[in-house]
C-alpha positions as CSV (number, residue, x, y, z in Angstrom):
1,M,-43.3,-122.4,-128.8
2,Q,-43.9,-121.2,-125.4
3,K,-40.8,-121.5,-123.7
4,I,-41.3,-123.1,-119.9
5,A,-39.8,-121.2,-117.2
6,Y,-38.5,-123.6,-114.3
7,N,-37.9,-122.3,-110.8
8,K,-35.2,-123.3,-108.1
9,F,-37.5,-126.0,-106.8
10,E,-37.9,-127.9,-110.4
11,H,-34.3,-127.7,-111.0
12,K,-33.1,-129.5,-107.7
13,L,-36.1,-132.1,-108.8
14,N,-34.6,-132.4,-112.5
15,K,-30.9,-132.7,-111.0
16,Y,-31.8,-136.1,-108.7
17,L,-34.2,-137.5,-111.3
18,K,-31.3,-137.7,-114.0
19,E,-29.4,-139.5,-111.0
20,Y,-32.0,-142.2,-110.8
21,L,-33.7,-142.4,-114.2
22,S,-32.4,-143.7,-117.5
23,D,-32.4,-140.9,-120.5
24,D,-35.3,-142.8,-122.0
25,S,-37.6,-142.9,-118.8
26,Y,-36.5,-139.3,-117.5
27,D,-37.6,-137.7,-121.2
28,H,-40.8,-139.5,-120.8
29,L,-41.5,-138.2,-117.3
30,K,-40.8,-134.7,-118.5
31,E,-43.1,-134.8,-121.2
32,R,-45.7,-135.7,-118.8
33,L,-44.7,-132.9,-116.0
34,D,-44.5,-130.0,-118.8
35,L,-47.9,-130.4,-120.3
36,P,-50.2,-128.6,-118.0
37,E,-48.1,-125.7,-117.7
38,K,-47.9,-125.4,-121.5
39,Q,-51.8,-125.1,-121.3
40,A,-52.2,-123.1,-118.5
41,D,-49.6,-120.4,-120.1
42,L,-51.5,-120.5,-123.4
43,V,-55.1,-119.8,-121.5
44,S,-53.3,-117.1,-119.4
45,E,-52.8,-115.3,-122.2
46,K,-56.2,-115.0,-123.5
47,I,-58.0,-114.1,-120.2
48,N,-58.7,-110.0,-119.4
49,E,-56.5,-107.9,-117.0
50,F,-59.8,-107.3,-114.7
51,Y,-59.8,-111.3,-114.2
52,R,-56.2,-111.9,-114.7
53,E,-56.0,-109.5,-111.4
54,Q,-58.7,-111.5,-109.9
55,L,-56.6,-114.8,-110.2
56,Q,-53.1,-113.7,-109.3
57,I,-52.2,-116.1,-106.7
58,D,-49.5,-118.0,-105.8
59,K,-50.1,-121.5,-107.9
60,N,-46.6,-122.9,-107.5
61,P,-47.9,-124.9,-104.3
62,S,-50.5,-126.7,-106.0
63,R,-48.5,-127.1,-109.6
64,D,-45.5,-128.4,-107.1
65,R,-47.7,-131.1,-105.3
66,I,-49.3,-132.3,-108.7
67,R,-45.2,-132.4,-110.0
68,I,-44.5,-134.5,-107.3
69,D,-47.4,-136.6,-107.2
70,R,-46.7,-137.6,-111.0
71,I,-43.1,-137.7,-110.4
72,I,-43.5,-140.8,-107.6
73,T,-46.2,-142.3,-109.6
74,F,-43.9,-143.1,-112.3
75,S,-40.7,-143.7,-110.5
76,E,-42.7,-146.1,-108.5
77,K,-43.4,-148.2,-111.6
78,S,-40.0,-147.7,-113.2
79,L,-37.5,-148.2,-110.3
80,P,-36.5,-151.3,-107.9
81,Q,-38.1,-150.8,-104.6
82,E,-35.1,-149.6,-102.7
83,K,-33.8,-147.5,-105.3
84,F,-37.4,-145.7,-105.5
85,C,-37.2,-145.5,-101.5
86,K,-33.9,-143.5,-101.7
87,L,-35.5,-141.5,-104.4
88,L,-38.1,-140.5,-102.3
89,V,-35.7,-139.6,-99.0
90,D,-34.1,-137.2,-101.5
91,L,-37.8,-136.2,-102.9
92,G,-38.4,-135.5,-99.0
93,R,-35.5,-133.5,-98.5
94,I,-36.0,-131.3,-101.2
95,C,-39.5,-130.5,-99.8
96,L,-38.3,-129.8,-96.5
97,S,-35.6,-127.1,-97.7
98,E,-38.2,-125.5,-99.7
99,G,-40.6,-125.4,-96.8
100,K,-43.1,-128.2,-98.1
101,I,-43.7,-129.4,-94.6
102,D,-46.6,-131.4,-95.0
103,L,-45.6,-133.1,-98.1
104,S,-42.0,-133.9,-96.8
105,N,-43.8,-135.5,-94.2
106,E,-46.0,-137.7,-96.6
107,I,-42.8,-138.6,-98.7
108,F,-40.7,-139.5,-95.8
109,R,-43.6,-141.8,-94.0
110,K,-43.8,-143.6,-97.5
111,A,-40.2,-144.3,-98.1
112,N,-40.0,-145.6,-94.2
113,K,-43.0,-148.1,-95.1
114,L,-41.9,-149.3,-97.9
115,T,-37.8,-149.6,-97.7
116,N,-36.1,-152.8,-96.0
117,N,-32.7,-151.0,-96.3
118,D,-31.3,-149.6,-92.6
119,H,-29.5,-146.8,-94.1
120,T,-32.7,-145.5,-96.1
121,K,-35.0,-146.3,-92.9
122,A,-32.6,-144.4,-90.6
123,E,-32.6,-141.2,-93.3
124,S,-36.4,-141.6,-93.8
125,L,-36.9,-141.6,-90.0
126,L,-34.2,-138.3,-89.6
127,G,-36.3,-136.7,-92.2
128,L,-39.5,-137.0,-90.3
129,A,-37.7,-136.2,-87.1
130,D,-36.4,-132.6,-88.8
131,V,-40.6,-132.2,-90.1
132,L,-41.8,-132.9,-86.3
133,S,-39.2,-130.4,-85.2
134,R,-40.4,-127.8,-87.2
135,K,-43.8,-128.2,-86.1
136,A,-42.7,-127.7,-83.1
137,K,-43.5,-131.2,-81.8
138,W,-40.3,-131.5,-79.7
139,T,-41.0,-134.8,-77.7
140,K,-41.9,-136.6,-80.7
141,S,-39.0,-135.4,-83.1
142,M,-36.2,-136.7,-80.1
143,E,-37.7,-140.1,-80.0
144,T,-37.3,-140.3,-83.8
145,I,-34.1,-138.9,-83.7
146,Y,-32.9,-141.7,-81.4
147,E,-34.8,-144.2,-83.7
148,A,-32.0,-143.0,-86.5
149,K,-29.4,-142.9,-84.3
150,A,-29.8,-146.7,-83.1
151,L,-29.8,-147.6,-87.2
152,F,-26.8,-145.3,-87.9
153,K,-25.1,-146.8,-84.9
154,S,-25.8,-150.5,-85.9
155,I,-24.7,-150.0,-89.8
156,P,-22.3,-147.8,-88.9
157,D,-22.8,-144.4,-90.4
158,Y,-20.7,-141.8,-88.9
159,R,-22.1,-138.9,-90.7
160,G,-25.8,-140.1,-90.4
161,L,-25.0,-140.1,-86.6
162,A,-23.5,-136.7,-86.8
163,K,-26.7,-135.6,-88.7
164,C,-28.7,-136.9,-85.8
165,E,-26.7,-134.9,-83.2
166,N,-26.8,-131.7,-85.1
167,L,-30.7,-131.9,-85.3
168,L,-30.7,-132.8,-81.7
169,G,-28.4,-129.5,-81.0
170,T,-31.0,-127.6,-83.1
171,I,-34.0,-128.7,-80.9
172,F,-32.0,-128.1,-77.5
173,G,-31.6,-124.4,-79.0
174,E,-35.0,-123.8,-79.9
175,L,-35.8,-125.1,-76.4
176,G,-33.5,-122.9,-74.9
177,D,-31.3,-125.8,-73.2
178,I,-28.3,-123.8,-74.6
179,L,-25.7,-126.2,-72.7
180,K,-27.2,-129.4,-74.1
181,A,-27.9,-127.7,-77.4
182,K,-23.7,-126.8,-77.7
183,K,-22.8,-130.4,-76.7
184,H,-24.5,-131.8,-79.3
185,L,-23.4,-129.4,-81.8
186,L,-19.7,-130.2,-80.4
187,T,-20.2,-134.0,-80.4
188,S,-21.4,-133.6,-84.2
189,L,-18.5,-131.7,-85.7
190,S,-16.4,-134.5,-84.0
191,L,-17.8,-136.9,-86.2
192,I,-17.0,-135.7,-90.0
193,K,-14.4,-134.5,-91.1
194,S,-15.1,-130.7,-91.8
195,D,-12.9,-130.1,-94.9
196,E,-14.7,-132.8,-96.8
197,D,-18.4,-132.7,-95.5
198,L,-18.8,-128.9,-96.2
199,E,-22.6,-128.4,-96.0
200,L,-23.0,-130.2,-92.9
201,A,-19.9,-128.0,-91.5
202,A,-21.3,-125.0,-92.4
203,N,-24.5,-126.0,-90.7
204,L,-22.5,-126.8,-87.9
205,Y,-20.6,-123.8,-87.6
206,S,-23.5,-121.7,-88.2
207,N,-25.9,-123.3,-85.2
208,L,-22.5,-123.0,-83.1
209,G,-22.2,-119.2,-83.8
210,I,-25.7,-118.9,-82.6
211,V,-25.1,-120.8,-79.2
212,Y,-22.0,-118.7,-78.9
213,S,-24.2,-115.5,-79.3
214,I,-26.7,-116.6,-76.4
215,Q,-23.7,-117.1,-74.3
216,E,-22.6,-113.7,-74.9
217,S,-19.2,-114.5,-76.6
218,P,-19.9,-112.0,-79.8
219,Q,-16.3,-112.7,-81.2
220,A,-16.4,-116.5,-81.1
221,S,-20.2,-116.7,-82.5
222,I,-19.1,-114.0,-85.5
223,S,-16.0,-116.2,-86.4
224,H,-17.9,-119.4,-86.9
225,L,-20.9,-117.4,-88.4
226,N,-18.1,-116.5,-91.1
227,R,-16.9,-119.5,-91.4
228,A,-20.5,-120.7,-92.2
229,L,-21.1,-117.8,-94.7
230,A,-17.8,-118.5,-96.5
231,I,-18.7,-122.1,-97.1
232,Y,-22.1,-121.4,-98.2
233,N,-20.9,-119.0,-100.8
234,K,-18.6,-121.6,-101.9
235,L,-21.0,-124.3,-102.5
236,G,-23.6,-121.2,-104.1
237,N,-26.0,-122.1,-101.4
238,N,-28.0,-118.6,-101.2
239,K,-30.7,-119.7,-98.7
240,S,-28.3,-120.8,-96.0
241,A,-25.9,-117.6,-96.8
242,S,-28.8,-115.4,-96.2
243,E,-29.7,-116.8,-92.8
244,V,-26.2,-116.2,-91.9
245,S,-26.4,-112.5,-92.6
246,L,-29.5,-112.6,-90.8
247,N,-28.1,-114.2,-88.0
248,L,-24.4,-111.8,-88.2
249,G,-27.1,-109.0,-88.1
250,I,-28.3,-110.0,-84.9
251,V,-25.3,-110.7,-83.1
252,H,-23.6,-107.4,-84.4
253,Y,-27.1,-105.9,-83.1
254,E,-27.1,-107.6,-79.7
255,S,-23.5,-105.8,-79.3
256,D,-24.6,-102.7,-79.8
257,N,-23.0,-102.2,-83.3
258,Y,-26.0,-101.0,-85.1
259,D,-24.2,-100.2,-88.4
260,A,-22.5,-103.6,-89.2
261,A,-26.0,-105.1,-88.0
262,M,-27.7,-102.8,-90.5
263,A,-25.2,-103.8,-93.3
264,A,-25.4,-107.3,-92.9
265,L,-29.4,-107.5,-92.5
266,N,-29.5,-105.4,-95.4
267,T,-27.6,-108.0,-97.3
268,A,-29.9,-110.5,-96.0
269,I,-32.9,-108.6,-97.3
270,E,-31.5,-108.3,-100.9
271,T,-30.8,-112.2,-100.9
272,S,-34.0,-113.2,-99.6
273,K,-36.2,-111.1,-102.3
274,A,-34.0,-112.4,-104.9
275,G,-34.5,-116.2,-104.1
276,R,-37.9,-115.7,-102.5
277,F,-36.6,-117.0,-99.2
278,L,-39.8,-115.7,-97.4
279,S,-39.1,-117.2,-94.2
280,I,-35.9,-115.6,-93.6
281,L,-37.2,-112.5,-95.4
282,C,-39.7,-112.7,-92.9
283,L,-37.2,-113.0,-90.2
284,T,-35.0,-110.5,-91.3
285,Y,-37.9,-107.9,-91.2
286,L,-38.3,-108.5,-87.7
287,A,-34.5,-108.2,-86.8
288,K,-34.5,-104.7,-88.9
289,A,-37.4,-103.7,-86.7
290,Q,-35.5,-104.3,-83.8
291,V,-32.4,-102.0,-85.2
292,L,-34.6,-99.5,-86.1
293,I,-36.3,-99.5,-82.4
294,K,-32.7,-98.9,-81.2
295,L,-32.2,-96.3,-83.5
296,D,-35.9,-94.3,-82.2
297,D,-37.0,-94.6,-85.4
298,F,-40.5,-96.3,-84.5
299,Y,-42.6,-95.5,-87.5
300,Y,-40.3,-97.7,-89.8
301,A,-39.7,-100.5,-87.4
302,S,-43.3,-100.6,-87.0
303,E,-43.5,-100.9,-91.2
304,F,-41.1,-103.6,-90.7
305,A,-42.8,-105.5,-88.0
306,N,-46.0,-105.4,-89.8
307,K,-44.4,-106.6,-93.0
308,A,-42.9,-109.7,-91.2
309,L,-46.3,-110.5,-89.6
310,E,-47.9,-110.4,-93.1
311,I,-45.5,-112.3,-94.5
312,S,-45.5,-114.9,-91.3
313,H,-49.4,-115.8,-92.6
314,N,-48.2,-118.0,-94.9
315,S,-46.5,-120.0,-92.8
316,D,-47.8,-122.1,-89.3
317,D,-44.6,-121.1,-87.5
318,K,-45.7,-120.1,-84.0
319,L,-42.2,-119.1,-82.7
320,T,-41.7,-116.4,-85.1
321,L,-45.1,-115.5,-84.6
322,A,-44.4,-115.2,-81.1
323,D,-40.8,-113.0,-82.0
324,I,-43.0,-110.8,-84.1
325,Y,-45.5,-110.1,-81.0
326,K,-42.4,-109.5,-78.7
327,V,-41.0,-107.1,-81.1
328,K,-44.4,-105.2,-81.8
329,G,-45.1,-105.0,-78.0
330,I,-41.6,-103.4,-77.5
331,I,-42.4,-100.9,-80.6
332,E,-45.8,-100.0,-78.4
333,R,-43.9,-99.8,-74.8
334,H,-41.9,-97.2,-76.7
335,L,-45.1,-94.9,-77.7
336,E,-46.2,-95.8,-74.8
337,N,-49.3,-97.4,-75.7
338,F,-49.1,-99.5,-72.6
339,A,-52.5,-101.7,-72.8
340,A,-51.2,-102.5,-76.7
341,S,-48.0,-102.9,-75.7
342,E,-49.0,-105.6,-72.8
343,T,-51.4,-107.4,-75.0
344,Y,-48.6,-108.3,-77.5
345,L,-46.2,-109.1,-75.0
346,L,-48.6,-111.3,-73.1
347,N,-49.8,-113.2,-76.4
348,S,-45.9,-113.7,-76.9
349,L,-45.5,-115.3,-73.9
350,R,-48.4,-117.8,-74.2
351,I,-47.3,-119.1,-77.4
352,N,-43.6,-119.7,-76.3
353,E,-44.7,-121.4,-72.6
354,N,-47.1,-123.6,-74.7
355,L,-44.2,-124.3,-77.0
356,N,-41.8,-125.1,-74.1
357,N,-39.2,-122.5,-75.3
358,E,-37.5,-120.9,-72.6
359,L,-35.1,-118.7,-74.4
360,N,-37.9,-116.7,-75.6
361,V,-40.1,-117.0,-72.2
362,A,-37.2,-115.4,-70.7
363,E,-36.5,-112.6,-72.9
364,T,-40.2,-111.5,-73.2
365,S,-40.4,-111.8,-69.6
366,F,-37.9,-109.5,-69.7
367,E,-39.8,-107.2,-71.9
368,L,-42.6,-107.6,-69.8
369,G,-40.7,-106.5,-66.7
370,L,-39.3,-102.7,-68.7
371,L,-43.0,-102.6,-69.7
372,Y,-44.5,-102.7,-66.2
373,E,-41.7,-100.5,-64.4
374,K,-42.9,-98.0,-67.4
375,M,-46.6,-98.8,-66.0
376,K,-45.4,-98.4,-62.1
377,D,-46.7,-102.0,-61.4
378,A,-43.4,-103.1,-59.2
379,D,-45.1,-106.1,-58.3
380,S,-45.5,-107.2,-61.8
381,K,-42.2,-106.1,-62.8
382,N,-40.3,-108.0,-60.2
383,I,-42.0,-111.3,-61.1
384,Y,-41.5,-111.3,-64.9
385,L,-37.3,-110.0,-64.1
386,K,-36.9,-112.5,-61.6
387,R,-38.1,-115.3,-64.1
388,S,-35.9,-113.8,-66.7
389,R,-32.8,-113.7,-64.3
390,N,-33.3,-117.6,-63.2
391,Y,-33.4,-118.6,-66.8
392,F,-30.1,-116.0,-67.6
393,R,-28.4,-117.3,-64.7
394,N,-28.5,-120.8,-65.8
395,I,-27.1,-120.4,-69.2
396,E,-24.6,-118.6,-67.4
397,A,-25.2,-115.5,-69.5
398,N,-23.8,-113.3,-66.7
399,A,-23.8,-110.0,-68.5
400,K,-27.7,-110.3,-68.9
401,V,-28.0,-111.4,-65.2
402,D,-26.3,-108.4,-64.2
403,I,-28.5,-105.9,-66.6
404,I,-31.9,-107.5,-64.6
405,E,-29.7,-107.2,-61.0
406,E,-29.3,-103.7,-61.6
407,L,-33.0,-103.0,-62.5
408,L,-34.4,-105.2,-59.6
409,E,-32.2,-103.4,-57.3
410,F,-34.4,-99.8,-58.0
411,S,-37.8,-101.9,-57.2
412,P,-38.9,-101.8,-53.6
413,A,-38.9,-104.9,-52.8
414,I,-36.6,-107.6,-54.3
């Protein structure tokens, strides 16, 4: 008999299904889920190599959707309504953690529509808010979070409130409002028992580590990120551990510690490739490109940036695309391909402006200022550097402000 190889996504599904369904129901559902894969395997053995290459595509998205649809159909008939709604929330979370944003959106909406339980409704709203934030629909996401908060408060559920505060902190961080981000993250941390709620605590330590990095406190940042990494390793959460290694690499890079940055990024690449965490791998390739730029290795920097761009086409992550354009613009500036550099950087700026991401706008404006200095366009240089300086001054990133002030001093008109 052909053996079926389950991926991590299927393992997660099976874990939750066993909690919700009786043994007989679970076995019955598994028979229905497994049959198509067995048949497909038998067919695939019979096709020749030429057609195999033509048909070599990633089947997981369609297969996973079919699997989820069958689980929902079967469970809706087998479970009481409220238990079914709780199952939907768990399914939505699994899909979201695996990057299946549209599918998780459908599931959270179904749960929200069917449930009469305040806690389940609040959790479904929080899931929808997370989906909206990943689509960069910030205003609608925050409105949905506040709906969830009101329900969690009425129960009361302090862990639910903590999750709301954490998501708000993440959104304000994405928008570049670092002071508000920090306030919400610290509020979230105060609402939980960090030695008991390890997963959420690790997420908060990681998010705070990013905030401290932006505020130019590298030691505080590294301390928080290492705390998060230790917890994720303890929990066996390889995906989040990969993300923390990436962020550690970025902090070391921004502290000019390139050897430590390379070590952390190489770890992130290794674990991301092993787990097929493509979104993290994409960002890690991009971060490594930035380190290689500092080491004047522009050929390999370009290779890693291009690979990041290739992977990014699998998602609709405009923030990442903007970052890739920024890095490619920096590479072209170093190679003195000024027209190409300007195009990449202006594209990055446009995307970030459309997404209202103030931090990324400031960072890209800074890179444009450096480009126009090389192009001897003093007026454009000053416009972009002043724009960047104003943002970094507002978030009290004084070291960055000092660098910009020094650059402006060399211009004829300040």
